C-alpha angles and dihedrals in degrees: 000000000000090000091050092051093048094052092045093047091052090050097050092044091051090055093044091051094055119094106264093009121132139172118175100223090170090068102024137056134181115228139160111274109262093225098045096092125201123068138261121269139177088270102048146355128231114257110289131217139183116247132190113246093194142358115308125200117234110261095023113142111240103170141015117196112193122215090249090068094056122101096209146164101168120142124193097229092046093049091051091052092070097190122139091240091059092044092054093042091054089046089055092049090049093048089052090048089051091048090055092052092045090055090049089055112169090003090063118104085228093049096133091052094039091052090052092050090047088062094056111113119241122236098049096131129048095248089067098045124111119282090252095051091047090051092055093047092045089060090056098048131072111276127235131192110321094017093282128134122219091217089062108025105039095106091049093047103041108023114026111090094008108049102011138018113273089227103042112100092186092058089047089052091052091053089050091049090052091050094048100042110024131096127193089349093306134106111219120194116232093001087074089069095057104036097104129084118258103209118248094331119077138315142165132262124204144198119243112290086223093066115119093250096046125246124330118204119206135182114256120186113216 
């Protein structure tokens, strides 16, 4: 738990110290997800989420993530194309950008965010499961040409051998991280812990990440 708190504290402080950066740590806290199971270790943390510490009014700004904090590769023309080829190509470019920052480690400008991502456990999405587990799931999902399923085989089909090595589990993990946590070909620290719907309860809404001042995240009651 101490290791989790240190990495999270460095990440939030890094955002708060940036011009225009903001994280309301009086109303928010970052904790392991209660249903994740397992425990933290020196190698990885359990999945993390952002929780409210007290009542929050609708429309209240909770975070501001400046452009400087993004790990990004997006290009306007590529984003407007909208094809799967462009989507996967930009995912590949972003995974390679993340790999460069990972190898830089503490020397990276994004070190607090990179160190947080480095602690994310592998195997969180089906495309990175074991062969046996993927075979079971493949039998349950709609089949495509060759009996494959895009929900299971997309890393094998579109990345291994072209973007990443077919035998490098670390590179596979980087592609999975990009798939899980990126938006519009950018990785955004902190926002990537609140970018999923939360049923009928409560969720956030945000301004465009392309705004001049970065992305602003607000509370939105649902």
